[in-house]
DRENMAR-335702 format. One record per residue (C-alpha): residue number from 1; residue in three letters; x, y, z. Coordinates in Angstrom, 2 decimals. Layout:
N
[gugu NUM ALA [X Y Z]]
...
// end
This chain:
368
[gugu 1 MET [49.34 85.56 75.62]]
[gugu 2 GLY [50.80 84.94 72.41]]
[gugu 3 ILE [49.46 83.45 69.05]]
[gugu 4 GLY [51.30 80.44 69.62]]
[gugu 5 ASP [49.77 79.66 73.35]]
[gugu 6 LEU [46.53 80.51 71.79]]
[gugu 7 ALA [46.80 77.91 69.55]]
[gugu 8 VAL [47.81 75.62 71.96]]
[gugu 9 LEU [44.75 76.10 74.28]]
[gugu 10 LEU [42.50 75.80 71.26]]
[gugu 11 VAL [43.67 72.59 70.34]]
[gugu 12 LEU [43.57 71.27 74.06]]
[gugu 13 ALA [39.97 72.66 73.96]]
[gugu 14 ALA [39.27 70.53 71.01]]
[gugu 15 PHE [40.51 67.55 72.50]]
[gugu 16 CYS [38.40 68.00 75.78]]
[gugu 17 HIS [35.18 68.84 73.53]]
[gugu 18 PRO [35.38 67.59 70.33]]
[gugu 19 ARG [32.21 68.99 68.91]]
[gugu 20 SER [32.57 72.55 70.30]]
[gugu 21 LEU [35.39 73.42 67.49]]
[gugu 22 HIS [33.39 72.00 64.45]]
[gugu 23 GLY [35.69 73.02 61.28]]
[gugu 24 LEU [39.04 73.29 63.18]]
[gugu 25 LEU [41.86 71.64 61.75]]
[gugu 26 VAL [45.62 71.60 62.81]]
[gugu 27 CYS [47.77 71.98 59.75]]
[gugu 28 PRO [50.39 74.27 58.36]]
[gugu 29 THR [49.28 77.30 56.76]]
[gugu 30 LYS [51.96 76.94 54.20]]
[gugu 31 PRO [53.91 73.87 53.14]]
[gugu 32 HIS [56.71 73.54 55.48]]
[gugu 33 SER [56.04 76.41 57.58]]
[gugu 34 SER [55.37 76.61 61.45]]
[gugu 35 LEU [53.98 79.01 63.77]]
[gugu 36 SER [55.38 78.43 67.30]]
[gugu 37 GLY [55.47 74.94 66.75]]
[gugu 38 ILE [51.44 74.62 66.28]]
[gugu 39 ASN [49.62 76.03 63.32]]
[gugu 40 VAL [45.68 76.55 63.20]]
[gugu 41 ALA [43.49 76.86 59.99]]
[gugu 42 ILE [40.03 77.33 60.08]]
[gugu 43 SER [38.25 75.28 57.29]]
[gugu 44 SER [35.02 76.67 55.87]]
[gugu 45 SER [32.23 76.17 57.75]]
[gugu 46 ARG [29.53 77.73 55.38]]
[gugu 47 LEU [26.61 75.82 54.41]]
[gugu 48 PHE [26.81 74.37 51.10]]
[gugu 49 SER [25.74 77.37 48.63]]
[gugu 50 MET [24.84 76.81 45.19]]
[gugu 51 SER [25.09 80.61 44.52]]
[gugu 52 ASP [28.79 80.74 44.49]]
[gugu 53 SER [29.55 77.56 43.35]]
[gugu 54 SER [33.06 76.92 42.08]]
[gugu 55 LEU [35.09 73.68 41.04]]
[gugu 56 LEU [38.87 72.54 41.47]]
[gugu 57 VAL [39.81 69.93 39.16]]
[gugu 58 PHE [43.10 68.03 40.00]]
[gugu 59 GLY [44.76 66.89 36.85]]
[gugu 60 ASN [44.35 68.17 33.29]]
[gugu 61 GLY [44.13 65.17 31.35]]
[gugu 62 ASN [41.31 64.00 29.17]]
[gugu 63 VAL [38.28 63.56 31.74]]
[gugu 64 ALA [39.56 67.03 33.32]]
[gugu 65 ASN [39.39 68.71 29.81]]
[gugu 66 GLU [36.24 67.02 28.81]]
[gugu 67 VAL [34.38 68.04 31.84]]
[gugu 68 LEU [35.79 71.86 32.13]]
[gugu 69 SER [35.02 72.22 28.36]]
[gugu 70 GLY [31.45 70.88 28.95]]
[gugu 71 PHE [30.83 73.84 31.33]]
[gugu 72 ALA [32.67 76.18 28.99]]
[gugu 73 SER [30.52 75.36 25.78]]
[gugu 74 ASN [27.41 74.95 27.44]]
[gugu 75 ILE [26.97 71.70 25.82]]
[gugu 76 SER [26.80 69.41 29.06]]
[gugu 77 ALA [23.75 67.67 30.49]]
[gugu 78 VAL [22.48 70.53 32.34]]
[gugu 79 ARG [20.70 73.34 30.65]]
[gugu 80 GLU [22.22 75.86 33.24]]
[gugu 81 THR [25.14 75.48 35.61]]
[gugu 82 SER [25.30 76.92 38.97]]
[gugu 83 ILE [29.11 76.43 39.08]]
[gugu 84 LYS [30.69 79.86 38.22]]
[gugu 85 LYS [34.18 79.73 38.90]]
[gugu 86 PHE [36.73 77.01 37.79]]
[gugu 87 PHE [40.20 76.04 38.88]]
[gugu 88 CYS [42.56 73.22 37.27]]
[gugu 89 THR [45.79 72.14 38.36]]
[gugu 90 PHE [48.98 71.42 36.30]]
[gugu 91 ARG [52.03 69.67 37.18]]
[gugu 92 ASN [54.77 70.79 35.16]]
[gugu 93 GLU [53.93 73.21 32.60]]
[gugu 94 ARG [50.85 75.37 31.95]]
[gugu 95 PRO [48.97 73.98 29.14]]
[gugu 96 LEU [49.68 76.88 26.86]]
[gugu 97 GLY [47.52 77.07 23.66]]
[gugu 98 LYS [45.21 74.71 25.10]]
[gugu 99 GLU [43.73 76.51 27.86]]
[gugu 100 ILE [39.98 76.56 28.11]]
[gugu 101 LYS [38.22 79.92 28.67]]
[gugu 102 SER [36.95 80.78 32.24]]
[gugu 103 VAL [39.30 78.14 33.87]]
[gugu 104 GLU [42.25 79.49 36.09]]
[gugu 105 TYR [45.06 77.02 35.97]]
[gugu 106 ILE [47.19 76.65 38.97]]
[gugu 107 PRO [50.41 74.69 39.77]]
[gugu 108 PHE [49.59 71.66 41.67]]
[gugu 109 SER [51.90 72.76 44.24]]
[gugu 110 GLU [49.70 75.79 44.86]]
[gugu 111 ALA [46.13 73.99 44.96]]
[gugu 112 TRP [46.40 74.24 48.80]]
[gugu 113 ARG [45.62 78.03 48.63]]
[gugu 114 CYS [42.08 77.60 47.07]]
[gugu 115 VAL [40.89 74.15 48.05]]
[gugu 116 SER [39.08 75.31 51.13]]
[gugu 117 ASN [37.03 77.96 49.30]]
[gugu 118 VAL [35.53 75.80 46.52]]
[gugu 119 THR [32.05 73.70 46.52]]
[gugu 120 HIS [33.37 71.06 44.21]]
[gugu 121 ILE [36.42 68.84 43.70]]
[gugu 122 LEU [37.00 66.35 40.92]]
[gugu 123 ILE [40.21 64.35 41.33]]
[gugu 124 THR [41.32 62.82 37.87]]
[gugu 125 ILE [44.97 62.04 38.91]]
[gugu 126 PRO [45.71 58.28 39.02]]
[gugu 127 PRO [47.59 56.70 42.01]]
[gugu 128 ALA [51.24 56.83 41.51]]
[gugu 129 MET [52.82 53.43 41.25]]
[gugu 130 SER [56.05 52.06 42.35]]
[gugu 131 GLU [58.06 50.30 39.57]]
[gugu 132 ASP [57.18 46.99 40.96]]
[gugu 133 LEU [53.60 47.80 41.71]]
[gugu 134 SER [54.01 46.95 45.29]]
[gugu 135 THR [53.33 50.33 46.59]]
[gugu 136 TYR [51.61 53.42 45.66]]
[gugu 137 SER [50.96 57.01 46.68]]
[gugu 138 ASP [48.05 59.10 46.11]]
[gugu 139 PRO [49.11 62.97 44.72]]
[gugu 140 VAL [46.00 64.49 46.61]]
[gugu 141 LEU [45.11 62.04 49.66]]
[gugu 142 ASP [48.70 62.16 50.73]]
[gugu 143 ASN [49.03 65.81 50.41]]
[gugu 144 ALA [48.89 67.20 54.02]]
[gugu 145 SER [48.92 70.79 52.65]]
[gugu 146 VAL [45.55 70.20 50.63]]
[gugu 147 MET [43.88 67.58 52.80]]
[gugu 148 CYS [43.93 69.48 56.05]]
[gugu 149 ARG [42.10 72.28 54.33]]
[gugu 150 LEU [39.53 70.14 52.75]]
[gugu 151 PRO [35.89 71.73 53.25]]
[gugu 152 GLN [33.59 69.99 55.43]]
[gugu 153 ASN [30.64 70.82 53.18]]
[gugu 154 VAL [32.02 69.68 49.46]]
[gugu 155 TRP [31.20 67.69 46.50]]
[gugu 156 ILE [33.86 65.37 45.78]]
[gugu 157 GLY [34.09 63.33 42.52]]
[gugu 158 TYR [37.00 60.76 42.09]]
[gugu 159 ILE [37.76 59.17 38.53]]
[gugu 160 SER [38.50 55.38 39.11]]
[gugu 161 THR [38.16 52.43 36.67]]
[gugu 162 THR [35.77 49.27 36.30]]
[gugu 163 GLY [38.90 47.54 36.49]]
[gugu 164 VAL [38.63 47.15 40.31]]
[gugu 165 TYR [35.96 44.36 39.79]]
[gugu 166 GLY [38.52 41.95 38.31]]
[gugu 167 ASN [37.57 38.91 36.73]]
[gugu 168 HIS [33.92 37.84 36.88]]
[gugu 169 ASP [33.80 35.26 33.81]]
[gugu 170 GLY [32.05 37.38 31.62]]
[gugu 171 ALA [29.15 37.96 33.93]]
[gugu 172 LEU [27.29 41.28 34.55]]
[gugu 173 VAL [28.68 43.47 37.11]]
[gugu 174 ASP [27.02 46.62 38.78]]
[gugu 175 GLU [28.03 48.98 41.63]]
[gugu 176 SER [27.32 46.34 44.29]]
[gugu 177 SER [29.35 43.71 42.73]]
[gugu 178 LEU [32.39 42.10 44.49]]
[gugu 179 THR [35.78 43.97 43.59]]
[gugu 180 LEU [38.17 40.97 42.86]]
[gugu 181 CYS [41.07 42.83 41.41]]
[gugu 182 LYS [44.39 41.49 42.34]]
[gugu 183 PRO [46.95 42.87 44.83]]
[gugu 184 MET [49.99 44.72 43.28]]
[gugu 185 THR [47.90 45.89 40.19]]
[gugu 186 LYS [46.90 49.50 39.67]]
[gugu 187 ALA [43.21 48.48 39.79]]
[gugu 188 PHE [43.90 47.49 43.35]]
[gugu 189 ALA [45.45 50.75 44.17]]
[gugu 190 TYR [42.49 52.56 42.50]]
[gugu 191 LEU [40.17 50.50 44.86]]
[gugu 192 ASP [42.12 51.37 48.17]]
[gugu 193 VAL [41.92 55.24 47.19]]
[gugu 194 GLU [37.98 54.67 46.63]]
[gugu 195 LYS [37.82 53.46 50.22]]
[gugu 196 ARG [39.95 56.27 51.49]]
[gugu 197 TRP [37.85 59.00 49.81]]
[gugu 198 GLN [34.68 57.25 51.06]]
[gugu 199 SER [36.03 57.25 54.72]]
[gugu 200 LEU [35.95 60.92 54.63]]
[gugu 201 GLN [32.23 60.89 54.13]]
[gugu 202 ASN [31.75 58.69 57.12]]
[gugu 203 ASP [33.70 61.72 59.18]]
[gugu 204 TYR [31.67 64.43 57.78]]
[gugu 205 PRO [28.41 63.43 56.11]]
[gugu 206 SER [28.20 66.62 54.29]]
[gugu 207 ARG [31.05 65.60 52.27]]
[gugu 208 HIS [29.49 63.97 49.34]]
[gugu 209 VAL [31.87 61.61 47.66]]
[gugu 210 PHE [30.96 60.22 44.34]]
[gugu 211 ILE [33.07 57.24 42.74]]
[gugu 212 PHE [33.13 56.98 38.85]]
[gugu 213 ARG [34.43 53.59 37.78]]
[gugu 214 CYS [35.23 54.16 33.90]]
[gugu 215 ALA [35.10 51.79 31.44]]
[gugu 216 GLY [37.55 51.96 28.62]]
[gugu 217 LEU [37.62 55.58 27.73]]
[gugu 218 TYR [37.80 57.15 24.35]]
[gugu 219 GLY [37.14 60.34 22.46]]
[gugu 220 ASN [38.19 62.84 19.88]]
[gugu 221 LYS [41.79 62.47 20.85]]
[gugu 222 MET [42.18 58.66 21.41]]
[gugu 223 SER [40.13 55.96 20.04]]
[gugu 224 ALA [40.24 52.82 17.74]]
[gugu 225 LEU [40.44 54.92 14.68]]
[gugu 226 HIS [43.46 56.72 16.27]]
[gugu 227 THR [44.97 53.10 16.90]]
[gugu 228 VAL [44.16 51.70 13.43]]
[gugu 229 LEU [45.49 54.93 11.59]]
[gugu 230 ARG [48.75 54.86 13.56]]
[gugu 231 ASN [49.54 51.34 14.25]]
[gugu 232 GLY [47.34 49.37 11.88]]
[gugu 233 ILE [45.38 46.17 12.99]]
[gugu 234 GLU [47.31 43.46 14.89]]
[gugu 235 ASP [47.73 40.26 12.80]]
[gugu 236 GLU [46.17 38.17 15.63]]
[gugu 237 LEU [43.39 40.61 15.74]]
[gugu 238 VAL [42.52 40.19 12.05]]
[gugu 239 ASN [43.17 36.52 12.22]]
[gugu 240 ASN [40.72 36.43 15.31]]
[gugu 241 ILE [42.61 33.58 17.27]]
[gugu 242 ASN [43.58 35.51 20.41]]
[gugu 243 ASN [41.13 35.13 23.49]]
[gugu 244 SER [41.75 38.71 24.54]]
[gugu 245 GLN [40.53 40.24 21.04]]
[gugu 246 LYS [37.56 37.96 21.21]]
[gugu 247 ALA [36.53 39.00 25.01]]
[gugu 248 ILE [33.53 41.21 25.20]]
[gugu 249 THR [34.70 44.66 27.16]]
[gugu 250 SER [32.83 47.74 27.97]]
[gugu 251 ARG [33.79 51.35 26.82]]
[gugu 252 VAL [32.58 54.58 27.28]]
[gugu 253 HIS [32.65 58.23 25.22]]
[gugu 254 LEU [34.34 60.74 27.16]]
[gugu 255 GLU [31.80 63.15 26.25]]
[gugu 256 ASP [29.08 60.95 28.02]]
[gugu 257 VAL [31.48 60.52 30.99]]
[gugu 258 SER [31.48 64.71 31.32]]
[gugu 259 ARG [27.75 64.76 31.11]]
[gugu 260 THR [27.00 62.29 33.73]]
[gugu 261 ILE [29.49 63.99 36.14]]
[gugu 262 ILE [28.11 67.52 35.64]]
[gugu 263 ALA [24.75 66.36 35.61]]
[gugu 264 LEU [25.49 64.86 39.44]]
[gugu 265 MET [27.46 67.85 40.39]]
[gugu 266 GLU [24.20 70.08 39.94]]
[gugu 267 ASN [21.95 67.29 41.71]]
[gugu 268 ASN [21.62 68.37 45.30]]
[gugu 269 SER [19.38 65.56 46.13]]
[gugu 270 LEU [22.16 62.94 45.93]]
[gugu 271 GLN [24.76 62.53 48.43]]
[gugu 272 GLY [27.32 60.38 46.98]]
[gugu 273 GLY [27.88 56.83 45.81]]
[gugu 274 ILE [29.47 54.62 43.29]]
[gugu 275 TYR [28.58 55.04 39.46]]
[gugu 276 ASN [29.98 52.93 36.59]]
[gugu 277 LEU [30.35 54.92 33.39]]
[gugu 278 ALA [29.94 52.57 30.32]]
[gugu 279 ASP [28.16 52.59 27.23]]
[gugu 280 SER [25.16 50.26 26.53]]
[gugu 281 PHE [26.61 47.99 23.99]]
[gugu 282 PRO [29.80 46.38 25.28]]
[gugu 283 ALA [31.79 44.61 22.18]]
[gugu 284 ALA [34.77 42.48 21.38]]
[gugu 285 ARG [37.88 44.53 20.72]]
[gugu 286 ASN [38.31 43.05 17.47]]
[gugu 287 GLU [34.82 44.04 16.32]]
[gugu 288 VAL [35.40 47.46 17.19]]
[gugu 289 MET [38.86 47.71 15.45]]
[gugu 290 GLN [37.15 46.16 12.29]]
[gugu 291 TYR [34.68 48.87 12.37]]
[gugu 292 ALA [37.37 51.78 12.65]]
[gugu 293 LYS [38.92 50.24 9.86]]
[gugu 294 TYR [35.74 50.30 7.60]]
[gugu 295 LEU [34.99 53.92 8.72]]
[gugu 296 LEU [38.52 54.94 7.69]]
[gugu 297 SER [38.36 53.24 4.49]]
[gugu 298 GLU [35.04 54.44 3.75]]
[gugu 299 SER [35.91 58.04 4.24]]
[gugu 300 SER [38.86 57.56 2.07]]
[gugu 301 VAL [41.18 58.83 4.74]]
[gugu 302 ILE [43.54 55.98 4.12]]
[gugu 303 VAL [45.24 56.73 0.68]]
[gugu 304 PRO [47.12 54.07 -1.32]]
[gugu 305 GLY [50.41 53.65 -0.67]]
[gugu 306 ARG [50.20 55.81 2.76]]
[gugu 307 ARG [50.05 52.75 5.44]]
[gugu 308 GLN [48.79 49.27 5.31]]
[gugu 309 ILE [46.56 48.07 8.11]]
[gugu 310 THR [48.07 44.94 8.58]]
[gugu 311 SER [51.17 45.80 10.86]]
[gugu 312 THR [51.53 44.17 14.23]]
[gugu 313 SER [51.92 46.22 17.29]]
[gugu 314 VAL [53.18 44.92 20.60]]
[gugu 315 ASN [51.52 45.97 23.84]]
[gugu 316 THR [52.38 44.48 27.17]]
[gugu 317 SER [50.38 46.93 29.41]]
[gugu 318 GLU [48.54 45.93 32.22]]
[gugu 319 ARG [45.27 46.83 30.32]]
[gugu 320 LYS [46.08 44.34 27.72]]
[gugu 321 LYS [46.86 41.62 30.07]]
[gugu 322 ARG [43.52 42.39 31.60]]
[gugu 323 ARG [41.74 41.55 28.38]]
[gugu 324 THR [42.49 37.91 28.88]]
[gugu 325 SER [42.29 37.52 32.59]]
[gugu 326 ASP [39.41 39.95 33.43]]
[gugu 327 ARG [36.22 39.09 31.70]]
[gugu 328 LYS [33.07 41.13 32.75]]
[gugu 329 ILE [30.20 43.08 31.19]]
[gugu 330 VAL [29.68 46.46 33.16]]
[gugu 331 SER [26.04 47.40 34.03]]
[gugu 332 ASN [25.45 51.28 33.12]]
[gugu 333 GLU [21.98 51.38 34.87]]
[gugu 334 LYS [22.52 53.99 36.96]]
[gugu 335 MET [24.41 56.26 34.56]]
[gugu 336 GLN [21.17 56.06 32.32]]
[gugu 337 VAL [19.10 57.10 35.34]]
[gugu 338 VAL [21.27 60.11 35.91]]
[gugu 339 LEU [21.09 61.14 32.19]]
[gugu 340 SER [17.27 60.17 31.59]]
[gugu 341 ASP [16.23 63.86 31.92]]
[gugu 342 TYR [18.82 64.83 29.42]]
[gugu 343 GLY [18.23 62.79 26.59]]
[gugu 344 GLY [20.01 59.79 27.70]]
[gugu 345 LEU [23.62 58.70 26.34]]
[gugu 346 LEU [24.89 60.60 23.19]]
[gugu 347 TYR [27.00 57.47 22.11]]
[gugu 348 PRO [25.16 54.39 23.51]]
[gugu 349 SER [27.52 52.13 21.41]]
[gugu 350 TYR [30.99 52.17 19.98]]
[gugu 351 ARG [29.22 53.05 16.26]]
[gugu 352 GLU [27.79 56.38 17.08]]
[gugu 353 GLY [30.91 57.24 19.30]]
[gugu 354 LEU [33.57 56.52 16.21]]
[gugu 355 ARG [31.43 58.10 13.53]]
[gugu 356 GLN [31.09 61.30 15.70]]
[gugu 357 ILE [35.18 61.20 16.14]]
[gugu 358 LEU [35.75 60.65 12.55]]
[gugu 359 GLU [33.66 63.58 11.58]]
[gugu 360 ASN [35.16 65.77 14.12]]
[gugu 361 ASN [38.71 64.98 12.91]]
[gugu 362 LEU [38.18 65.16 8.95]]
[gugu 363 GLY [40.89 67.93 8.60]]
[gugu 364 ASN [43.38 66.02 10.78]]
[gugu 365 TRP [43.50 62.44 10.22]]
[gugu 366 ASN [46.15 62.71 7.26]]
[gugu 367 GLN [48.34 64.64 9.80]]
[gugu 368 LEU [48.61 61.74 12.29]]
// end
């Protein structure tokens, strides 16, 4: 009997006795390869072991780098981590000169090679939208080579957005609130991806799926300080006549996002759920921009004749449109509970966050 014949018998046995081959997945052992027409790969059936924990991060953007930096520098919410191996995917070019020590960077196309051997997976890649926003694909969920090797016992985190709540006319929203985002928006695509990841836990309860709905992200490389210094403050903002600038919005510092995610990775008692990631003091955009202008002026970063902070910048992004139509205040109660054993939020409002960013970049502002 050849290998191909054996594979056929195994698959037929799985159909006859679906629970007798727990952990059996039918999928290619390599992308676009075959083994006598049917290929069989055995996913890891080990119990969840914290002694050899490892993390695979899909994407190497702001959230990914903040989480991996938190582990590497030991400034995360947890005092000592059990995760010892770290992998991070990149799409086009390896992040030369920006690598984080202890992290192995792998091409996205090679992620299938290690996905079955990790205990934690964090997905930071957004849905890929068509130009007219009518359709989308998810780079991870729609990758058969990766998904057929997904372990049965694994921690899964997905970075989503509070945009999924849509408009609540300025009311407070928590994780149980209705998701009112409109079809043919990126938020709607995020919501659909959330549901698809959660369905995986229904199939295998030992897959612990965490959804992180992030408010407006800011940090050392992107903040109101950077916006004011590069573009100035919009005339409409200075005059305070535009509703989108006066609407109260929520935001969160990337370091507090990282601390929350890491704390939940290390907490074996929790088996998944949705978490809003936002600070404790939502504020209008014009208030935040005016404070950023004040900090820059106070620190003498803006020198005479360099750039006036009165220019008008045009932004027609979906995010800007949502400032007018999607009004809500995001509750962070669950996030505060997670961080309660680790000193709480480092940046409970934009004021603490912007001051920290200003001080961390004192040598770089005049280079922007």
